[in-house]
N, C-alpha and C positions, 0 to 999 in steps of 0.2 A: 892289809891296812885296816885299822879299826875305825869306829865312829870318831869324828873329829872332836877335839877338846875345845873348850871355850876360847882358848888362846889362838886357835887356828882360823878364826873368822871374825868379822865385825859383829857386834851384838845384834844388830838388826836381823841378821840371817838365822838367828836361833829359832825363830818362829817357823822357818822352813825345815831346818835340820831336825827339829824335835818331832816332826811328822813322820820321819823315816825310821821305821823299826827294822833296821838291818845293821849288821856288824861291819859291813864293808860296802863299797860301791858295787863290787861284783855281786854280792848278795842282794843289793837293791835292784840291780838289773834283773836278776832271777825272780825276785819277789814281785816287782812292780811293772816291769815293761809290758808284759802281756796284758795285764788287766787295765793299765792306763791306756794302752793302744786301743783296746776294745772299747773302753768308756768313751774316749774322745772321738773315735771313728763311728760310733753308733749314736752320736747326738742327733736328735730328730731334725730333719730338713725344715719342718714347719717352724722351728725355733731359731733358724739361722740368722734372721735379721731382728730378733727380739732383744731388747734391752730392758732391764727391770725398772729403770728410772731414766728420766730425760738426759742426765749427764753421764750415764754409764755406757760401757761398750756393748755392742751387739755380740751375740755368741760368735759370729764370724770374726769380729775384731778381737775378741778374747782369745780365740784359738790362734789367730795370727800373733797375738802378744806372746802366747806360750811358745810358739815356734821361734819368734825373734829372740826371746830371752834364752831359749835353749841354745840357739846358734851362738849367742854371745857368751854364754856360760861355757860351752864346749871350746870355743876359741880361746877363752881365758885358761881353761885347763890345758890345752895344747901348748900355749905359750909358756905357762908356768912349769909344766912337766918337762919341757925341753930346756929349762933353766934360762929362759929369756927374762932378764931382770928389768926390762923396759916397763915402767908403770903403765897400766891399762886404764883407759878413760872410763868414766861412767856413761850411762845412756839414759835418755829421757823416754820412758815407755809411752808416755802420752803423745809425744811427737811421733813416735813410731806408729802408734795406733791411728792417729789422725792422717798419716801419710801412707797407710797400708793399702788403700783402695780396696778394702775388704768388700764393700758393697758392689763392686764391679766384678767380683769373682764368684764362681759357684762354690757352694759348701763342699761339694765333692772334690774340687781341685785343692781346697785348703786342707781337707782331710788327707788327701794323697801326699801333699807336701809335709804335713805333720808326720806321717809314717816314715817318709824318707829321712827327715831330720832325726827322728827318734832312732832309726836304724844306724845312721851315721854316728850319732852320739854314743850309742851302746857299743859299737865297734871300736870307737876311739877309746872309751873308758876300759873296755876289755883288753885292749892292747898295752895298757900301762901297768908297770910293776909298782911295788910298794915304795921304792926309792923315788920314782917319778911322782906318785901321789903325795909323797911327803914334802915335795918342793913347795916353797913359799914365794909368793910374788906380791905385787901391789896392784889392786884393782879398786877403782873409785877412791884413790888416795889412802886405802887402808890395807894392812897385810891380810893375806888369805892363802890357804894351801889349796893345791889342786884337789886333794881329797875332800876338803870342805865344799868346794864348788860342785863336786860330784854329788854330794848329799843335797846341796842347795837345789840342784837341777831336779832331783826327784821330789824334794819337799815343795818346790814351787808348783809342780804339776799336781801334787796332792792337795795343796792349798786351793788351787783353782777348781779342782774337782769338787771340793766341798762347797765352794761358792756357787758353782753351777747347780749342784744338787739342791742347795737351799733357795737360790734366787732365780734360776732360769727354768728349771724343770717342774 
C-alpha cells in the first residue's frame, strides 16, 4: 500500500501525512518506530510538569495526548480495516487532557504506557494487508482510509516531536 492520496483523508490531516517520508505504513514502522520511541521515552524528568505557556499542556499531558490519540487512531484503523461501516465519532483532545490526571502520575509510568501502546499499534498495523488498508470508513463525519490513518498516526507523533523540540526542550 502506498502513501495516501488527497482523496483518502480530510484535508486537515495533510499536515500530518506530509511529515511521513515513507511509501507505506510498513515502511513508516521501520523508519520511525524506534527513533520515536527513543525520543519520547528519553524526555527529561525535570521537564515532566513544564508547560511553555499558561494555557498549554505540560509535557506529561502532551505525552498522554499522544497516547490517547494513537489509541483512537488504531481503533479507527481496526474498525475500518475490518469493514465496519459504522461512522466513528470525533473526540475532544482538550477534554481528554483535562481529565487525564497526568499530574497524579509519574513520568515513568506514562512513558511505559506510551511504549505499550506503540507496540500494540505497530503489531496491529503490521498484521493488515493492502486490501484492509485500502478500506474506507467515516471518522469525525468525513471519509478516511485505514491507510491514511496509519500515516496520520506517525505524522501526529512527528508533529508533536517538533513542538517539543521547539518549545519544551
